[in-house]
ZAMARGU-4260 file (C-alpha; in steps of 0.2 Angstrom, whole numbers, plus 5000, padded with zeros to 4 digits):
<rodrens>
0) 5016/5827/5110 | 5007/5844/5113 | 5001/5851/5128 | 4987/5865/5126 | 4990/5880/5138
5) 4975/5890/5146 | 4973/5903/5160 | 4958/5912/5165 | 4971/5928/5169 | 4972/5931/5150
10) 4958/5933/5137 | 4949/5918/5131 | 4952/5913/5113 | 4940/5922/5101 | 4942/5909/5088
15) 4947/5892/5085 | 4964/5893/5093 | 4973/5890/5110 | 4981/5904/5119 | 4996/5893/5118
20) 5003/5876/5114 | 5018/5868/5122 | 5028/5855/5111 | 5044/5848/5119 | 5054/5862/5125
25) 5045/5876/5114 | 5030/5887/5119 | 5019/5894/5104 | 5010/5910/5110 | 4995/5914/5100
30) 4993/5933/5096 | 4987/5944/5111 | 4978/5961/5109 | 4975/5973/5123 | 4959/5964/5128
35) 4955/5965/5147 | 4951/5947/5151 | 4937/5950/5164 | 4926/5960/5151 | 4934/5955/5133
40) 4934/5975/5130 | 4949/5983/5123 | 4959/5996/5134 | 4958/6013/5127 | 4973/6021/5117
45) 4990/6013/5111 | 4999/6013/5126 | 4985/6006/5138 | 4982/5992/5124 | 5001/5989/5122
50) 5003/5987/5142 | 4987/5974/5143 | 4994/5965/5127 | 5011/5961/5136 | 5002/5958/5153
55) 4992/5945/5144 | 5006/5937/5136 | 5015/5936/5153 | 5000/5928/5160 | 4999/5915/5147
60) 5017/5911/5148 | 5017/5909/5166 | 5002/5897/5165 | 5014/5888/5153 | 5028/5887/5168
65) 5040/5900/5160 | 5042/5918/5160 | 5043/5932/5147 | 5064/5930/5148 | 5060/5913/5139
70) 5054/5922/5124 | 5066/5920/5109 | 5056/5928/5096 | 5042/5941/5096 | 5031/5947/5083
75) 5022/5965/5085 | 5008/5970/5073 | 5004/5988/5071 | 4990/5997/5063 | 5000/6014/5063
80) 5019/6012/5063 | 5020/6030/5070 | 5016/6021/5087 | 5033/6011/5087 | 5041/6022/5099
85) 5027/6019/5112 | 5029/6000/5109 | 5048/6001/5113 | 5045/6011/5129 | 5032/5999/5135
90) 5041/5983/5130 | 5056/5990/5140 | 5045/5989/5156 | 5041/5970/5153 | 5058/5962/5145
95) 5075/5962/5151 | 5091/5962/5141 | 5096/5952/5132 | 5079/5955/5122 | 5071/5942/5111
100) 5073/5943/5092 | 5058/5954/5086 | 5048/5960/5071 | 5037/5974/5070 | 5025/5973/5056
105) 5013/5987/5050 | 4995/5979/5046 | 4978/5987/5039 | 4969/5980/5054 | 4968/5968/5069
110) 4954/5958/5077 | 4941/5969/5086 | 4948/5985/5079 | 4964/5983/5091 | 4979/5994/5088
115) 4992/5981/5091 | 4995/5963/5094 | 5010/5951/5098 | 5014/5933/5097 | 5029/5924/5102
120) 5039/5909/5103 | 5049/5904/5120 | 5059/5891/5124 | 5061/5882/5141 | 5072/5869/5148
125) 5063/5853/5152
</rodrens>
């Protein structure tokens, strides 16, 4: 059985998907970009978008009854791999050791012209 997760504290879905889906003790978080939830506009610049992206992920996972510490796998998509160091610096403000497994993937473009996007998988105790 799956449970659909939604919060108004993160951007609404801009397509036919849910912010997250919980199935048993696993939470699958859809990709988040640097949208400001209230305006659905992107933050300006890579650092601001990255901060907002992680804030949005945090709000969705809280709505699912978990925290960022429950994330076991994180995928980060970048339109410019030279921003990798910025991503690491900002990520360290949101995540504690031991860090989740992670992939950083260079892509040509992201929705709405975003510079960075992240999705994740989390595991919780039922």
